[in-house]
C-alpha positions in Angstrom: 58.8 -88.9 82.8 57.7 -86.5 85.6 55.4 -84.8 83.1 53.4 -88.1 82.8 53.6 -89.4 86.3 51.4 -86.5 87.6 48.6 -87.9 85.4 49.1 -91.4 86.8 50.5 -92.6 83.5 53.1 -95.3 83.2 55.0 -95.7 80.0 56.1 -99.0 78.5 57.7 -99.2 75.1 57.4 -102.0 72.6 60.0 -102.3 69.8 60.4 -104.8 67.0 64.2 -104.7 67.5 65.8 -107.9 68.8 66.6 -107.9 72.4 70.4 -107.4 72.1 69.9 -104.3 69.9 67.2 -103.0 72.1 69.4 -103.1 75.2 71.8 -100.9 73.4 69.1 -98.4 72.4 67.7 -98.2 76.0 71.2 -97.6 77.3 72.3 -95.1 74.7 69.0 -93.1 75.1 69.0 -93.4 78.9 65.3 -94.6 78.8 63.9 -94.8 82.3 60.9 -96.9 81.4 60.6 -100.6 80.4 61.0 -101.4 76.7 59.8 -104.8 75.6 60.9 -106.7 72.4 58.3 -107.7 69.8 60.8 -109.1 67.4 58.3 -111.7 66.1 55.7 -108.9 65.4 53.0 -110.6 67.5 51.9 -107.5 69.2 52.0 -105.5 66.0 49.8 -108.1 64.3 47.4 -108.5 67.2 46.6 -104.7 67.1 46.8 -104.4 63.3 49.8 -102.0 63.4 51.1 -101.7 59.8 54.1 -103.8 59.2 56.6 -103.1 56.3 58.4 -106.1 54.8 62.1 -106.0 53.8 61.3 -105.2 50.2 58.7 -102.6 50.8 58.7 -98.9 51.5 61.5 -97.9 53.8 63.5 -100.9 52.8 66.6 -99.4 54.4 65.1 -100.3 57.8 64.4 -104.0 57.2 61.1 -105.4 58.3 59.5 -103.1 60.8 56.2 -101.7 61.9 54.9 -98.1 61.9 54.7 -96.3 65.2 51.6 -96.6 67.3 50.6 -95.7 70.8 47.9 -96.9 73.2 46.4 -95.4 76.4 45.3 -98.3 78.5 43.4 -97.9 81.8 44.1 -99.8 85.0 41.5 -102.5 83.9 43.5 -103.2 80.7 40.9 -101.5 78.5 42.3 -99.5 75.5 41.0 -95.9 76.0 42.8 -94.4 73.0 44.7 -95.9 70.1 46.6 -94.1 67.5 48.4 -95.8 64.6 50.8 -93.7 62.5 51.1 -94.5 58.9 54.7 -93.4 58.4 57.9 -92.9 60.2 57.4 -89.2 60.9 54.8 -87.4 62.9 55.2 -88.9 66.3 53.4 -86.8 68.9 55.4 -84.7 71.3 55.1 -85.1 75.0 52.9 -82.0 75.1 50.5 -83.5 72.5 50.3 -86.8 74.4 49.5 -84.9 77.6 46.6 -83.1 75.9 45.3 -86.5 74.7 45.7 -88.0 78.2 43.8 -85.1 79.8 41.0 -85.4 77.3 40.7 -89.2 77.8 40.8 -89.0 81.5 38.2 -86.3 81.6 35.9 -88.3 79.3 36.4 -91.4 81.4 35.0 -89.8 84.6 
């Protein structure tokens, strides 16, 4: 987390897991940032994040959405949005920091 704080970035996770499972994930992974539950897929739908049904690709996961991340400024404006179209390929912390630096530079 310290890597992001120096850029004045605050992380919030949103998961489609139900709240009881999500509490276990947060504890097991020692997550130090808030993680919200979107078990009804309302956020995923609002931002057109791809959702896979139980009988579709990756059926071993049940209904779930693909990963996505958003950079939102202090005014609530989305400065960057990236939707992944598969379960792999999530950006590393270093890749996210490059994107953050770029977005912050362009916003000045």
